[in-house]
C-alpha positions in Angstrom: 83.6 104.3 93.6 85.9 106.4 91.5 88.8 105.0 89.6 92.2 106.6 90.2 91.8 108.4 86.9 88.7 110.2 88.2 90.1 111.4 91.5 91.2 114.9 90.7 88.5 117.4 91.8 86.3 114.7 93.4 84.4 115.7 96.5 84.4 113.7 99.8 82.8 113.9 103.2 84.5 112.5 106.2 82.2 110.3 108.3 84.0 111.5 111.4 85.3 115.1 111.4 89.1 115.5 110.7 90.4 118.5 112.6 86.8 119.8 112.8 86.5 119.5 109.0 84.0 117.2 107.1 84.1 118.3 103.5 87.1 117.8 101.3 88.2 118.1 97.6 91.0 116.1 95.9 93.3 118.9 94.7 96.3 117.0 93.5 97.0 113.5 92.1 100.4 112.4 90.9 101.2 109.2 88.9 104.4 107.2 88.2 105.3 106.2 84.6 103.1 103.1 85.0 100.0 105.1 85.8 100.0 104.1 89.5 99.0 106.8 92.0 102.0 108.0 94.0 100.4 111.0 95.7 96.8 112.0 96.5 96.2 115.4 98.2 92.9 116.5 99.8 92.0 120.0 100.9 89.5 120.9 103.5 86.8 123.2 102.0 86.4 125.6 105.0 90.0 126.2 106.2 91.9 125.1 103.1 94.1 122.7 105.1 95.9 120.2 102.8 96.6 116.6 103.7 98.1 113.6 101.9 95.9 110.5 101.8 96.2 107.0 100.4 93.6 107.2 97.6 92.4 103.7 98.3 91.3 104.8 101.8 88.5 106.7 100.1 86.8 103.3 99.3 86.2 102.8 103.1 82.6 103.9 103.6 83.1 103.8 107.3 85.5 106.7 106.9 84.6 108.5 103.6 81.5 109.2 101.6 81.7 110.3 98.0 80.2 113.8 97.5 79.4 116.4 100.1 76.7 115.1 102.5 
């Protein structure tokens, strides 16, 4: 699993399609002054739709797989 510092530009596959999309890229990560992630944005590869996500949800292997599968 990636640390929050390695999130930007990481690739993810949704186990179950989200709005008919399976492959995503983390396109924006923002931190507060203590280095805690305050925003994590993913973008669908095909239709470029952007969504906010709790970056810790990416650790749930029932929902997300690291890389493009």
